[in-house]
C-alpha positions, 0 to 999 in steps of 0.5 A: 483510484479509492486505495490511493489516499489511504496508501498517501496518508499511511506512507506519512506514517511509515517513512516518519517511523523509518526516518526518526525513531533511532533519533527520538530514542537516542535523544530521550534516553541518552544514557540507554546501552546500545544493546536496548536502543537497537532493540527498541528500533528492531522491535516494532518492525519485528511487529510488522513483520508478523503482523503482515504475515498474520493479515492475509491469514485472517482475510482468507479465514474471513472470506472462507467464512462468506465475507465478501472481499470488499468488506474484508478488506475495509474491516482489516484495514479499519482495524489495523489503521486504527489500532496503529493510530492507539499505539501512537497516541498512547507514544505521544504520552511517553515521549517528551513535549518539546520547550527545550526538555528532552526528558520522557515521561516513560521507560523505554520499554514503554516507548517499544511497546507503543511503537510496535504496537503502532507500526505493527497494527498499521502494517497489519491494516495496510498488507490485506487491507488497501495493499491488496484492494489493487489485486481486487481491483484487476488482476490484469493490471494491478501491478500497474495500478499499484505502481501510479498509487505508489509513485502518488504515495512517495510524495508524502514521505519527503514531505513528512520527513522535511516537516517532522525536521521543522516542526522538532526545531521549531518546538525545540523537541515535542516528538508528542506532537509528531506522534500526534500528526502520525495517529492522527493521519492513520485515523484519515487513512482508515476513514478515506478507505471507508468511504470508498465504494466498490463498483464493478471495474471495466479494466480487464473485459471491456475493450473500451475500459481496458488500459491501454496496452501501450503502457504495458507492452512497448513496440516490437515486443510480442503483443506490441506495434510500433504501428497505431492500428496493430497496438489498437488491436492489442488493447482490444481484449480477448473478446474481440480477438475471439471474434476475429479468430471465430471469422477467420475459422469460418473462411474455407481454406484454398486447397489444391488438387492432389497430384498422382503420380503416372 
């Protein structure tokens, strides 16, 4: 699962953004109006929506011009995650440095712009980058591969939120360090995906390379079986089933003489 490391590193940043942006804005600009705080909290995710939709259009156009799917995924993933890292790096220059002082080094408008670039560009890279790669690996089992990766990538959300709370407590509100860690996580994710190698997958066509049908079809359902032999025959794949169909069609069909009336 070559996209899984990138998925985990991206989720570190994504869950920290979901959990801590409101806290960051409220503690850094306590005198801001509710309308300003609400707009600053929503703007990054409006940017995420727009950039995620745009990434699919860009990917389709790149492939239409002859770029291979592998290079398209790596190009978009790298551009998006590195752009998101740049946004978090700029945000660290606006955020407080801790030490008991919550005074910002920039305006809430500047922080909103940096957050929008960071979260929007990271979403641009993930949507048509590593996220779409699961469908490229296997059209038949892409959803299962994504579920396995997403399960592992949920752990950084748990660890990242806990670590962020402890870091802010120990540094007395060093938000700049939190955002630098987010930027570093995105850079590592881009490098991990860029350094992965694409090879032919045997998840769909080869009987030995296919995922077990028991992971996909429960016993007793259509296509499944409670017995071992039946499950193995289901997992044999379309090639083996076609061969069995051809063998069955070659057998003579028993006939009975037609009884005519007297």
